[in-house]
Backbone as CSV, one residue per row, in Angstrom:
resi,resn,N_x,N_y,N_z,CA_x,CA_y,CA_z,C_x,C_y,C_z
1,MET,-53.996,-3.893,53.826,-54.334,-3.373,52.505,-55.466,-4.199,51.907
2,ALA,-56.521,-3.533,51.475,-57.666,-4.218,50.876,-57.462,-4.342,49.368
3,VAL,-57.537,-5.558,48.882,-57.361,-5.825,47.452,-58.691,-6.299,46.873
4,GLY,-59.159,-5.619,45.862,-60.401,-6.002,45.211,-60.176,-7.113,44.194
5,PHE,-61.250,-7.811,43.869,-61.172,-8.908,42.910,-62.470,-8.966,42.125
6,VAL,-62.347,-9.051,40.807,-63.538,-9.176,39.966,-63.262,-10.188,38.862
7,THR,-64.251,-11.010,38.590,-64.180,-11.954,37.481,-65.557,-12.016,36.833
8,ASN,-65.613,-12.466,35.589,-66.903,-12.554,34.888,-67.240,-14.017,34.623
9,PRO,-68.161,-14.588,35.390,-68.493,-16.008,35.226,-68.984,-16.371,33.828
10,ASN,-69.517,-15.407,33.075,-70.015,-15.742,31.742,-68.898,-15.985,30.735
11,HIS,-67.642,-15.862,31.161,-66.528,-16.059,30.226,-66.476,-17.478,29.666
12,TYR,-67.089,-18.439,30.371,-67.042,-19.824,29.916,-67.681,-20.012,28.542
13,GLN,-68.585,-19.124,28.175,-69.260,-19.252,26.885,-68.416,-18.739,25.722
14,HIS,-67.280,-18.136,26.034,-66.362,-17.665,25.001,-65.234,-18.690,24.875
15,PHE,-65.347,-19.564,23.912,-64.321,-20.599,23.727,-64.384,-21.110,22.304
16,MET,-63.269,-21.685,21.868,-63.206,-22.390,20.596,-62.293,-23.587,20.790
17,THR,-62.772,-24.756,20.468,-62.026,-25.986,20.698,-60.645,-25.914,20.050
18,GLY,-59.623,-26.197,20.856,-58.254,-26.221,20.363,-57.541,-24.881,20.381
19,HIS,-58.254,-23.803,20.702,-57.630,-22.479,20.718,-56.958,-22.244,22.072
20,PRO,-55.746,-21.652,22.080,-55.042,-21.456,23.364,-55.727,-20.482,24.303
21,GLU,-56.522,-19.539,23.765,-57.239,-18.609,24.647,-58.564,-19.275,25.013
22,SER,-58.541,-19.968,26.137,-59.674,-20.804,26.529,-60.065,-20.527,27.977
23,PRO,-61.233,-21.005,28.389,-61.631,-20.841,29.795,-60.624,-21.440,30.770
24,ASP,-59.885,-22.463,30.344,-58.910,-23.091,31.238,-57.835,-22.116,31.695
25,ARG,-57.502,-21.139,30.854,-56.457,-20.177,31.227,-56.859,-19.417,32.484
26,LEU,-58.107,-18.994,32.541,-58.585,-18.237,33.701,-58.917,-19.152,34.862
27,GLU,-59.506,-20.288,34.566,-59.904,-21.193,35.639,-58.698,-21.671,36.437
28,SER,-57.563,-21.890,35.768,-56.361,-22.340,36.488,-55.931,-21.298,37.517
29,ALA,-56.064,-20.021,37.182,-55.713,-18.965,38.132,-56.710,-18.918,39.283
30,LEU,-57.996,-19.086,38.976,-59.015,-19.058,40.025,-58.852,-20.233,40.985
31,VAL,-58.516,-21.392,40.447,-58.282,-22.566,41.290,-57.108,-22.322,42.234
32,LEU,-56.032,-21.760,41.692,-54.857,-21.487,42.515,-55.178,-20.490,43.624
33,LEU,-55.953,-19.459,43.308,-56.333,-18.487,44.329,-57.110,-19.145,45.462
34,ARG,-58.011,-20.066,45.091,-58.791,-20.765,46.122,-57.908,-21.706,46.933
35,GLU,-57.038,-22.455,46.272,-56.231,-23.463,46.959,-55.234,-22.842,47.927
36,CYS,-54.695,-21.672,47.584,-53.701,-21.054,48.460,-54.335,-20.155,49.518
37,GLY,-55.671,-20.033,49.481,-56.368,-19.274,50.495,-56.461,-17.781,50.252
38,LEU,-56.010,-17.322,49.101,-56.048,-15.887,48.830,-57.437,-15.396,48.437
39,ARG,-58.205,-16.245,47.756,-59.496,-15.787,47.245,-60.393,-15.262,48.362
40,GLU,-60.402,-15.940,49.487,-61.282,-15.539,50.590,-60.813,-14.260,51.261
41,ARG,-59.582,-13.846,50.986,-59.065,-12.616,51.584,-59.272,-11.403,50.682
42,LEU,-59.787,-11.629,49.487,-59.991,-10.548,48.536,-61.389,-9.963,48.676
43,HIS,-61.506,-8.683,48.385,-62.791,-7.998,48.432,-63.485,-8.181,47.085
44,GLU,-64.609,-8.892,47.087,-65.306,-9.201,45.837,-65.962,-7.944,45.261
45,ILE,-65.714,-7.714,43.982,-66.338,-6.619,43.242,-67.313,-7.227,42.251
46,GLU,-68.515,-6.696,42.211,-69.548,-7.253,41.343,-69.233,-6.934,39.874
47,PRO,-69.185,-7.956,39.018,-68.977,-7.675,37.590,-70.196,-6.973,37.007
48,ARG,-69.973,-6.200,35.971,-71.094,-5.513,35.327,-70.756,-5.252,33.864
49,VAL,-71.765,-4.982,33.069,-71.538,-4.663,31.667,-71.116,-3.194,31.556
50,ALA,-70.325,-2.898,30.552,-69.953,-1.518,30.270,-71.114,-0.818,29.575
51,THR,-71.288,0.432,29.859,-72.311,1.210,29.174,-71.812,1.597,27.784
52,ASP,-72.739,1.995,26.929,-72.348,2.460,25.597,-71.420,3.672,25.705
53,GLU,-71.677,4.520,26.678,-70.813,5.697,26.853,-69.393,5.280,27.202
54,GLU,-69.258,4.327,28.129,-67.920,3.881,28.543,-67.174,3.243,27.375
55,LEU,-67.847,2.394,26.623,-67.199,1.788,25.458,-66.811,2.858,24.445
56,GLY,-67.665,3.871,24.329,-67.422,4.946,23.373,-66.250,5.835,23.727
57,TRP,-65.768,5.765,24.971,-64.556,6.499,25.316,-63.392,6.056,24.432
58,VAL,-63.416,4.792,23.998,-62.298,4.206,23.258,-62.716,3.756,21.860
59,HIS,-63.847,3.058,21.782,-64.249,2.415,20.534,-65.391,3.181,19.860
60,PRO,-65.239,3.536,18.587,-66.317,4.239,17.887,-67.535,3.341,17.710
61,PRO,-68.730,3.904,17.667,-69.950,3.093,17.571,-69.996,2.218,16.332
62,GLU,-69.365,2.648,15.246,-69.352,1.843,14.023,-68.621,0.523,14.248
63,PHE,-67.515,0.581,14.970,-66.780,-0.653,15.266,-67.587,-1.564,16.177
64,LEU,-68.208,-1.011,17.211,-68.994,-1.820,18.138,-70.150,-2.501,17.427
65,ALA,-70.806,-1.796,16.515,-71.904,-2.387,15.760,-71.405,-3.496,14.847
66,GLU,-70.247,-3.265,14.221,-69.676,-4.286,13.344,-69.269,-5.528,14.137
67,LEU,-68.670,-5.326,15.317,-68.271,-6.448,16.160,-69.486,-7.248,16.618
68,ARG,-70.555,-6.560,16.984,-71.771,-7.246,17.400,-72.335,-8.086,16.250
69,ARG,-72.370,-7.516,15.058,-72.873,-8.259,13.892,-71.993,-9.465,13.590
70,PHE,-70.698,-9.305,13.728,-69.780,-10.413,13.463,-70.030,-11.556,14.440
71,CYS,-70.260,-11.219,15.702,-70.529,-12.246,16.708,-71.848,-12.960,16.421
72,GLU,-72.813,-12.240,15.890,-74.098,-12.861,15.577,-73.969,-13.909,14.476
73,GLN,-72.891,-13.826,13.677,-72.643,-14.786,12.610,-71.666,-15.879,13.028
74,ALA,-71.285,-15.869,14.287,-70.285,-16.800,14.814,-70.842,-18.227,14.887
75,PRO,-69.908,-19.211,15.054,-68.479,-19.052,15.324,-67.706,-18.609,14.086
76,ALA,-66.709,-17.770,14.347,-65.919,-17.234,13.242,-64.590,-16.725,13.789
77,MET,-63.642,-16.536,12.869,-62.341,-15.978,13.210,-62.265,-14.555,12.673
78,ILE,-61.904,-13.611,13.534,-61.702,-12.231,13.110,-60.361,-12.103,12.397
79,ASP,-59.332,-12.752,12.960,-58.025,-12.834,12.320,-57.432,-14.184,12.686
80,LEU,-56.149,-14.383,12.454,-55.542,-15.691,12.714,-55.548,-16.045,14.194
81,ASP,-55.648,-15.042,15.075,-55.573,-15.274,16.516,-56.908,-15.170,17.235
82,THR,-57.832,-14.426,16.692,-58.973,-13.947,17.462,-60.281,-14.529,16.951
83,TYR,-60.988,-15.238,17.822,-62.248,-15.884,17.452,-63.409,-15.242,18.185
84,VAL,-64.601,-15.517,17.693,-65.816,-15.084,18.385,-66.853,-16.198,18.344
85,GLN,-67.701,-16.188,19.348,-68.877,-17.033,19.433,-70.101,-16.113,19.511
86,PRO,-71.306,-16.651,19.365,-72.492,-15.780,19.416,-72.588,-14.941,20.692
87,GLN,-72.083,-15.467,21.816,-72.187,-14.748,23.091,-70.985,-13.838,23.360
88,SER,-70.000,-13.851,22.461,-68.723,-13.193,22.757,-68.850,-11.688,22.959
89,TYR,-69.736,-11.036,22.226,-69.857,-9.581,22.383,-70.314,-9.240,23.796
90,ASP,-71.364,-9.887,24.262,-71.876,-9.598,25.608,-70.839,-9.930,26.670
91,ILE,-70.078,-10.988,26.454,-69.050,-11.371,27.422,-67.940,-10.325,27.449
92,ALA,-67.519,-9.868,26.275,-66.463,-8.850,26.205,-66.923,-7.543,26.843
93,VAL,-68.181,-7.181,26.655,-68.714,-5.959,27.259,-68.756,-6.095,28.781
94,THR,-69.024,-7.302,29.276,-68.976,-7.537,30.720,-67.554,-7.412,31.244
95,ALA,-66.592,-7.944,30.508,-65.187,-7.822,30.926,-64.765,-6.360,30.977
96,ALA,-65.145,-5.595,29.960,-64.784,-4.174,29.938,-65.453,-3.419,31.089
97,GLY,-66.733,-3.675,31.309,-67.434,-3.000,32.395,-66.883,-3.365,33.760
98,SER,-66.425,-4.586,33.901,-65.882,-5.027,35.189,-64.561,-4.341,35.504
99,THR,-63.773,-4.014,34.470,-62.549,-3.248,34.731,-62.895,-1.849,35.224
100,VAL,-63.979,-1.280,34.695,-64.414,0.038,35.167,-64.906,-0.071,36.606
101,ALA,-65.648,-1.145,36.915,-66.126,-1.343,38.284,-64.957,-1.434,39.257
102,ALA,-63.910,-2.151,38.866,-62.737,-2.281,39.720,-62.022,-0.938,39.874
103,THR,-61.902,-0.204,38.780,-61.272,1.114,38.830,-62.050,2.057,39.737
104,ASP,-63.363,2.045,39.599,-64.198,2.906,40.435,-64.071,2.545,41.913
105,ALA,-63.963,1.249,42.212,-63.829,0.824,43.606,-62.550,1.372,44.227
106,VAL,-61.479,1.405,43.437,-60.219,1.972,43.926,-60.360,3.482,44.106
107,LEU,-60.962,4.133,43.134,-61.108,5.590,43.214,-61.972,6.014,44.394
108,ARG,-62.980,5.195,44.731,-63.849,5.529,45.871,-63.225,5.176,47.210
109,GLY,-62.081,4.511,47.190,-61.416,4.141,48.431,-61.949,2.880,49.075
110,GLU,-62.778,2.125,48.345,-63.307,0.878,48.895,-62.222,-0.185,48.979
111,VAL,-61.261,-0.141,48.061,-60.107,-1.045,48.068,-58.880,-0.224,47.706
112,ASP,-57.716,-0.754,48.052,-56.465,-0.054,47.730,-55.985,-0.391,46.323
113,SER,-56.322,-1.578,45.863,-55.960,-2.019,44.521,-56.963,-3.081,44.108
114,ALA,-56.894,-3.494,42.848,-57.853,-4.499,42.375,-57.215,-5.385,41.327
115,PHE,-57.590,-6.647,41.362,-57.128,-7.638,40.387,-58.325,-8.066,39.551
116,CYS,-58.195,-7.932,38.233,-59.284,-8.272,37.318,-58.952,-9.566,36.588
117,ALA,-59.669,-10.633,36.908,-59.484,-11.933,36.265,-60.614,-12.109,35.264
118,LEU,-60.402,-11.639,34.050,-61.480,-11.515,33.085,-61.119,-12.133,31.735
119,ARG,-62.120,-12.557,31.028,-62.008,-13.011,29.642,-63.215,-12.485,28.864
120,PRO,-63.036,-12.278,27.537,-61.773,-12.351,26.810,-60.814,-11.261,27.268
121,PRO,-59.511,-11.467,27.035,-58.545,-10.442,27.438,-58.803,-9.141,26.686
122,GLY,-58.232,-8.058,27.179,-58.538,-6.760,26.589,-57.390,-5.778,26.640
123,HIS,-56.266,-6.096,25.968,-55.155,-5.141,25.947,-54.539,-4.987,24.566
124,HIS,-54.920,-5.800,23.607,-54.361,-5.685,22.258,-55.251,-4.905,21.302
125,ALA,-56.547,-4.947,21.492,-57.472,-4.352,20.530,-57.224,-2.853,20.366
126,SER,-57.284,-2.401,19.133,-57.220,-0.975,18.854,-58.642,-0.421,18.847
127,PRO,-58.824,0.869,18.741,-60.188,1.407,18.762,-61.104,0.795,17.705
128,SER,-60.569,0.467,16.540,-61.424,-0.012,15.445,-61.091,-1.408,14.965
129,ASN,-60.300,-2.146,15.758,-59.941,-3.505,15.355,-59.782,-4.407,16.570
130,ALA,-60.445,-5.568,16.522,-60.173,-6.627,17.493,-58.943,-7.381,17.008
131,MET,-58.076,-7.777,17.932,-56.858,-8.483,17.536,-56.213,-9.126,18.754
132,GLY,-55.316,-10.089,18.484,-54.517,-10.682,19.550,-55.328,-11.280,20.676
133,PHE,-56.389,-12.013,20.357,-57.316,-12.636,21.310,-58.318,-11.636,21.888
134,CYS,-58.093,-10.326,21.696,-58.861,-9.296,22.393,-59.923,-8.684,21.480
135,LEU,-61.151,-8.590,21.983,-62.238,-7.981,21.225,-62.350,-6.491,21.519
136,LEU,-62.162,-6.115,22.782,-62.190,-4.724,23.210,-60.911,-4.424,23.981
137,ASN,-60.627,-3.142,24.201,-59.435,-2.789,24.967,-59.838,-2.354,26.370
138,ASN,-59.890,-3.330,27.279,-60.297,-3.061,28.657,-59.344,-2.102,29.361
139,ILE,-58.046,-2.227,29.077,-57.065,-1.355,29.718,-57.327,0.098,29.345
140,ALA,-57.612,0.322,28.063,-57.864,1.684,27.612,-59.133,2.249,28.249
141,VAL,-60.177,1.431,28.324,-61.428,1.879,28.945,-61.194,2.195,30.424
142,ALA,-60.460,1.323,31.117,-60.180,1.557,32.535,-59.310,2.792,32.739
143,ALA,-58.347,3.008,31.839,-57.492,4.191,31.943,-58.319,5.464,31.815
144,GLU,-59.273,5.451,30.893,-60.119,6.635,30.736,-61.049,6.815,31.938
145,ALA,-61.526,5.697,32.514,-62.345,5.790,33.719,-61.539,6.424,34.855
146,ALA,-60.274,6.030,34.969,-59.416,6.600,36.013,-59.182,8.079,35.773
147,ARG,-58.953,8.452,34.514,-58.746,9.864,34.204,-59.981,10.692,34.546
148,ARG,-61.143,10.183,34.160,-62.378,10.898,34.452,-62.663,10.919,35.951
149,GLY,-62.092,9.945,36.681,-62.272,9.920,38.127,-61.332,10.835,38.874
150,GLY,-60.457,11.519,38.138,-59.611,12.520,38.778,-58.130,12.234,38.787
151,LEU,-57.704,11.042,38.339,-56.270,10.759,38.315,-55.610,11.530,37.181
152,ARG,-54.465,12.106,37.480,-53.778,12.933,36.491,-52.638,12.184,35.804
153,ARG,-52.100,11.144,36.440,-51.034,10.350,35.834,-51.403,8.886,35.957
154,LEU,-51.242,8.142,34.865,-51.589,6.728,34.844,-50.389,5.916,34.385
155,LEU,-50.119,4.803,35.069,-49.030,3.901,34.699,-49.629,2.575,34.303
156,CYS,-49.332,2.114,33.095,-49.877,0.845,32.590,-48.746,-0.136,32.353
157,PRO,-48.438,-1.037,33.313,-47.434,-2.077,33.066,-48.009,-3.120,32.110
158,LEU,-47.255,-3.455,31.079,-47.715,-4.406,30.067,-46.675,-5.500,29.909
159,GLU,-47.150,-6.762,29.949,-46.204,-7.876,29.922,-45.652,-8.126,28.540
160,SER,-46.479,-7.957,27.502,-46.018,-8.329,26.175,-46.718,-7.510,25.112
161,ALA,-46.306,-7.739,23.877,-46.909,-7.117,22.693,-47.055,-5.603,22.834
162,PRO,-45.948,-4.877,23.027,-46.053,-3.438,23.259,-46.669,-2.673,22.108
163,GLU,-46.383,-3.077,20.866,-46.928,-2.333,19.740,-48.449,-2.404,19.726
164,ALA,-48.997,-3.601,19.977,-50.449,-3.735,19.993,-51.051,-2.972,21.162
165,ALA,-50.401,-3.051,22.317,-50.919,-2.333,23.474,-50.889,-0.835,23.243
166,LEU,-49.820,-0.360,22.633,-49.751,1.060,22.313,-50.888,1.467,21.399
167,ALA,-51.182,0.610,20.431,-52.272,0.929,19.502,-53.587,1.060,20.250
168,GLY,-53.806,0.203,21.244,-55.052,0.253,21.988,-55.117,1.394,22.972
169,VAL,-54.081,1.528,23.794,-54.120,2.536,24.846,-53.906,3.936,24.286
170,GLU,-52.915,4.097,23.411,-52.617,5.433,22.910,-53.629,5.879,21.871
171,ALA,-54.067,4.970,21.013,-55.052,5.370,20.013,-56.448,5.418,20.611
172,GLY,-56.579,4.862,21.823,-57.877,4.899,22.480,-58.038,6.174,23.287
173,PRO,-57.960,6.073,24.627,-58.227,7.261,25.433,-57.200,8.359,25.220
174,VAL,-55.964,7.986,24.869,-54.941,9.014,24.714,-55.242,9.911,23.525
175,ALA,-55.410,9.301,22.353,-55.660,10.093,21.158,-57.060,10.699,21.172
176,ARG,-58.061,9.894,21.574,-59.446,10.354,21.486,-59.784,11.353,22.584
177,ALA,-59.156,11.212,23.755,-59.467,12.133,24.856,-58.373,13.163,25.077
178,GLY,-57.273,13.063,24.305,-56.244,14.083,24.387,-55.448,14.058,25.670
179,ILE,-55.036,12.878,26.133,-54.288,12.806,27.390,-52.947,12.120,27.160
180,ALA,-52.288,12.427,26.048,-51.062,11.744,25.648,-49.988,11.799,26.725
181,ARG,-49.938,12.869,27.482,-48.882,13.007,28.490,-49.301,12.443,29.842
182,GLN,-50.489,11.857,29.917,-50.976,11.379,31.216,-50.907,9.862,31.357
183,VAL,-50.604,9.144,30.281,-50.518,7.690,30.351,-49.100,7.252,30.036
184,GLU,-48.477,6.540,30.955,-47.134,6.015,30.766,-47.217,4.495,30.666
185,LEU,-46.644,3.942,29.597,-46.637,2.500,29.402,-45.267,1.944,29.768
186,VAL,-45.235,0.867,30.550,-43.995,0.189,30.907,-44.098,-1.249,30.443
187,HIS,-43.162,-1.669,29.595,-43.185,-3.023,29.050,-42.107,-3.860,29.728
188,VAL,-42.500,-4.927,30.427,-41.539,-5.754,31.142,-41.042,-6.915,30.295
189,HIS,-41.624,-7.122,29.141,-41.147,-8.157,28.218,-41.414,-7.672,26.801
190,PRO,-40.601,-6.717,26.330,-40.919,-6.009,25.099,-40.615,-6.800,23.836
191,TRP,-41.439,-7.752,23.558,-41.337,-8.493,22.306,-42.741,-8.773,21.831
192,ALA,-42.994,-8.574,20.551,-44.378,-8.654,20.050,-44.822,-10.092,19.876
193,GLY,-44.824,-10.839,20.954,-45.273,-12.218,20.927,-46.004,-12.559,22.192
194,ILE,-46.317,-13.820,22.382,-47.072,-14.222,23.554,-46.150,-14.786,24.619
195,ARG,-46.720,-15.047,25.783,-45.977,-15.551,26.929,-45.112,-16.751,26.548
196,GLY,-43.857,-16.741,27.026,-42.968,-17.861,26.786,-42.126,-17.715,25.542
197,HIS,-42.281,-16.615,24.803,-41.515,-16.388,23.593,-40.487,-15.287,23.834
198,GLY,-39.626,-15.087,22.844,-38.612,-14.056,22.961,-37.306,-14.628,23.478
199,ASP,-36.206,-13.919,23.222,-34.911,-14.412,23.672,-34.490,-13.690,24.942
200,GLU,-33.274,-13.985,25.410,-32.837,-13.449,26.699,-32.636,-11.933,26.662
201,GLY,-32.560,-11.354,25.482,-32.447,-9.911,25.385,-33.765,-9.194,25.560
202,ASN,-34.867,-9.927,25.529,-36.192,-9.315,25.662,-36.598,-9.223,27.123
203,THR,-35.780,-8.535,27.920,-36.085,-8.388,29.344,-35.839,-6.953,29.759
204,GLY,-36.223,-6.646,30.993,-35.995,-5.320,31.524,-37.193,-4.416,31.334
205,LEU,-37.024,-3.154,31.654,-38.102,-2.186,31.587,-37.878,-1.258,30.405
206,ARG,-38.983,-0.897,29.792,-38.924,0.060,28.681,-40.145,0.953,28.758
207,GLY,-39.975,2.236,28.787,-41.086,3.147,28.874,-41.533,3.613,27.510
């Protein structure tokens, strides 16, 4: 089985001292992949920026323009969790485009599956709001790319923060493209917090 792999090296420029969403989070995973020998067995997918059309599948142009302007005034905090630097918009657009590149590689049969090691993360943002460390909703953009590529049913496993993910995925391609019955969300840790939180009842599957 061929497994694709894509990462965006420019993610290092998206950081804020002392913030938990840092380059170290991704680098630790990349180091582990190299040390255990898996990285060399993966099919490298070239990262790329998302086009305006692809971003527009989920995010309205007014939001994208506002986000770009906000980054130009950085460093700044969008909310209590989410920061931006001057380069953050371009980095987020690269992360979003790279998820589309990975999706396209699977659809073309070049790989059987793909792992996207990207920053900033992209599963909490709603169409018109950055939130929860996320500037754009990469999952929603990738889901729409898959739909346009011919897939009729999509399954999105989500580790945490189901309400935020629902806002991004359902209010994104689902609401805007009218595919409410084609995207199924599965939450394996259904508590609106980050990794390592929640009690023992916050386990199992929830659709």
